[in-house]
N, C-alpha and C positions, 0 to 999 in steps of 0.2 A: 272657727272656733270663737264664738262670741254669740251673743244674743242674735236672733236671726234678723233683727232690724238693722244691725250693724254688719252683717255678713251674710249675704246669700250669693249664690253662685252664678257666674256668667258663663257663656259657652265655653266648654272645656274640653280639649281633645288630647288624648294620650298623655296623661300626667303633664298638662300645663303648657301647651302652646297656647298662648292667650294674649289678646291684644292689650289686656289691662296690666300685664306685667311691667313692674317699674323696678329701678334699683335705688334703694335709700340707704345711705350710709354704708355701702357695700353689701346690703341684704337684698336678695331677690324678693319682691312682695308683689301683691295684686292690689291695685287701686280699686276700692269698692264705691266710694262716694267722693264727689269733688264739689266744693262750692267756692265761689269767688265773691268776697266781700264788697258790698256797694262802695262807691265813692264817698257817699255820707256815713259810713259805718262809724259808729262810737265805739271806743275802746270797750271790749267786752271779753270776758274769760272765754277761752276756746270751748271748755265744756258746756258753758251756757249757750254759746253760738251753735254747737252741734245739736243739742238737746232740742232747740227750737226748729231744727231742720229735719231731724231724723224721727220718723214716726215710731212710736212704740219703744223708744230707747230712753232708758233712764239716765240721770246724770251720773249714778254710780257706774253704770255699764260704760259710759264715755270715759269716765276717769280711769276705769280698769284698762280700756283700750290705750289710753294716754300712757299709762304706767307700763304697758307692754311694748311701747314705742310705735304704736299703730296710728297715732294722730300726727299728721305732717302739715307743716305750714311753710309754704315756698320751698319745699324740697327737704326740709330738715325735721326731725322728730321733735315735738315739743311736749311739755307737761301740761297738766290741766289748768294751771294758773296763767299760761301765756295769753296775752291780751291781743285779740284780733284787731288789726287795723285796716283802714280802707284799703281795698284792692288785694288784700292778703288772699292767697290761694289755699284753701284748707281741704285736706284729704284725709280719708280714713283708709288705711291700707291693712292687708292681712297676708300672712304667709301661705296662703291658699286662695283658690278661686271663690267667688260668691256663691253661696247656697241658695237656690231658688226656692227650695222647699224645706219644711221642717225635717229635721234628722229623725228618721223613725228607727228605733232599736230593732235590729234583725238577728235572729239566731243563726248566724253564719259561723261555721267552726273556724277557730283560730289556732294555729300551731305556735304556741306560746313558748318560746325558748327560755325566757327568764322573767320573773316579775317580783318586784318588792313594793314597799310603800310609796315610792317616788318614781318608778319607771317600769316599763314593760317592753321587752324586746320580741318581735313577732317574725316568723318566717312567712312571708307573702307568697302565695302560689302565683304562677303566670295566669293571667286572664282576670285577675281581681283588680278593679279600678281602686285607687287609693281614696279619692274624693269623689262625692256626688258632683254630677255635672250634666251638661248637654247629652241626652240619650242615656245616662247612667244615674238615675235619681235614686236608686236603691241598689242593694246587693254589693256595696262598696265596703272597703275596709273600715271606713268611718262609721257605717251602719253597724258593722260587727262590733266595733269597739263600744258604740253607744249600748249595745246588748250586754257586752262584758261587764261594763261599769253601771249597769242600770240600777244595782243596789248600793253603789257607792255614793253617798250624799255629797262627797267632797269633789267628785268629778263631773264637771258639766261639758258636755261634747261641744256646746256652742261657746265655751270661753277660750278666748284667743290666748290666754296665758298657759294654757296647757294642751296636750294633745301630740300630734305628730310632729317630729322635729324635722324631718326630712322626707323626701319622696323617692319613689322609683316608678318606672313606667309600668303601664297596665300588664304588658306582656313580658316583663322582666320578673323573675322571681328572685327572693331573697330577704335579707334582714333589714328590719326597720326598728327605730327606737321610739317609744312613745313616752312623753312625759305626763306624769299624774299630778304635778304640782306646779305652780308658777315658777317657784325657785328652780326646780329641776329643768324647766324648759329654758330658763334664762341661762343656766349653766351649761347645758347641752347645746343650746344654740351658739353660744360663744365659742364652744370648741369646734363647731363646724365652721364658724365664720373665721376662726383662727387657723383652720386647716391642721388642728392637732389630732382629729380623729382618724382611726386607721380603716380604711375601706378598701376591700379588695374583690374584684369581680372575676369570674370565669367565663370566657366567650369562645365560641367557635367562629372562625373567621375563614373566609375564602383565601386561599394562597398561603405562602409561606413568607412572613414578613422578613425583610431584609433592610437592616440588621435584625437578627432574632430578638434582640432586646433594645429598647429605645424609649424615647420620650416624645410625645406629640405635643407641641405647643402651638396654639393658634386660637384667635379670638373666634367665639362661637356666637351667632345671631341668626335671627330668622332669615330664611332664604327669601331674596327679592323676587324669585321666580314662582315660589310655591311656599304660601304661608303656613302649609302643614309641615314643612321641613325646616330643620335647622342647618346652617352651612358654617364653613370656616371662611373667615374674612382675612385678608392681609392686615398686618398690624396697622392701627389707626383707630379712628373713631368708631368703626362699625363693630358691632358685637362685644362680647365681653371675654376677659382674659381666661383662658381654659388650659389646664395642663394634665396630660394622662400619661402615666408610666406603664409600659407594657413589657411582658416577657413571654416568649414562645415556650410552652412546656411539653408540647407533644406535636410533631409534624406527622400528618396523616394523608400524605399525597396532595390531593387538591384542596384539602382544608387543613387548618392547624388549630389546636387548643391553645389559648392564650391566657395569661392573667393580667388584669389591669389594675393598677393602683391609682385612685382619683386624688389629685392634689387640689382640684377645684370641684364644683359640683353643678355644672351648667345642664340645661335641659339636653336630653339625648347625647350627652357628652362622649361616651364611649362609641356609640353608634356612629356619630359624626366623625370623630377623630379617626377610627379605624377605616372608614370609607375615603377619608381624605388622603390616607397614606396608600390607597389602592386595595384595602382588604375589608370589604364590607362584612358585617356579622351575617353568618348563615341564616337563611330564611328571613332576613329583615326586609319586609316588603316595602316599607317606607324608603329605605335607602339602597334599594337595588339588590339585595342579597337573596331574593326569593327567585333568582334566575341562576342557571348553571354558568358560573363564570370562570371555572377551571376544569381541566380534564377533557377527555374526548367527546365526540358527539354520536358515539354509537347508541344503538337503541337500548342496548342492555345497560350501559352506563346512564343513560337518562332515566330508564325505570328505576334503577338504584338510587339516584339523587331524588327522584319524586317520592320513593319510599322513605327516604330520610327527612324529606320536607313533611311528609304525613306523620313520621314518628314524632317530630318536634315542630308542632305547627305555628311557631311564633319565632321572633329572634332568639337566637341561642346565647342568652346572657343571664347570668346569675349572680347576685350579690352575696358572695360566700361568706366574707368575714366582716366584722363590725367591732371596732375597738374604741373605747372612750374611757374617760376617768368619771368615776361616780361622782354625781353632783354634790353629795354631802359627805360621804366617807373618805373621798379622795382616792379609793382604791381603783386600780386599772383594771378595767373589764374587758373581756374579749370573747367574742361568741362566733361560732362557726356553724353554717348550714350546708349540709351535703348537696352537692349537685343533684337536682330532682330527676325523677325517673325518665321524663321525656327527653331531656338533654343527655343524660348518661347512657340511655339505650341508643340514641343516635350516634354518640361517640363511639360506642362499641361497634355499630355497623361500620363506621369509618376505619376503625382500628383493624377490623377483620378484612375489609376491603384492601387497605394498605399492605397488609401482611401478604395477601396472595398476590399483589402487584411487585 
């Protein structure tokens, strides 16, 4: 979200497993540019320093990025008047990957749950990529938002001070909030950072969790064996602190329906935490849930499970509820999106199966 000269996208896979990810003041961000000042660097305002090095970027754009906390020197956010010194490491970071191409507005239907002058809540379908990236340069939620706001002169899809406040994976369905003003994004972003938002997911997992209700707490980071996967590390320097609260709401024999409440928001958090306790999400190919992990091995049962996989051809995860305080009115807002058809039909299949058994 900013002028394309400051933000373009880097290789991006399934909602942001990306080597450019960094943590700045507790925020998960993406480093888009990095410059190291020369040994002979004279004191120079950081906005001037960056304008000299970023093609097609205006000083005003750089100042906007700094105001949004996106200009970093030696690991800390700075304002435009910071004076760069010799050997300072100056980075431009954003809360999303770099966009390699211009964002083209596309007339993609949006399921808008709520909208006012400051924010929009959308129910994202499974299969819709949130941000443009490697292999997905069009047909994303950002392209759809660019179309939706194309007649709104106050909304700039490239402005880092507005836009999507958080993300969910491509094949996860559910609720997302979009900020239409800089103040709204700042206020909403602070609520996510302070963990005061209310986010509840519905998932189908293999097996019956024991205990039926509990908390999974474990640092999440990129797997050392497979860069496309995240994993839980023992307490220590590896990974980032993550907490998921879960509750089993329906036992259906070999699978269970659970609801998960996020206390933190790490990449693939629910998928990784549930696998960590031995209950991968149903049909989650990345984390092993696309195999028959419970039940017998009869041919009829195998066909039944394969039909369930076909009914819901993605990880069975839906962001059902989202709650936050409105950035200007102070009103508590709470939204619910029903479990989509693919997941609900698959759950019905398992419900019928468990009743017959």
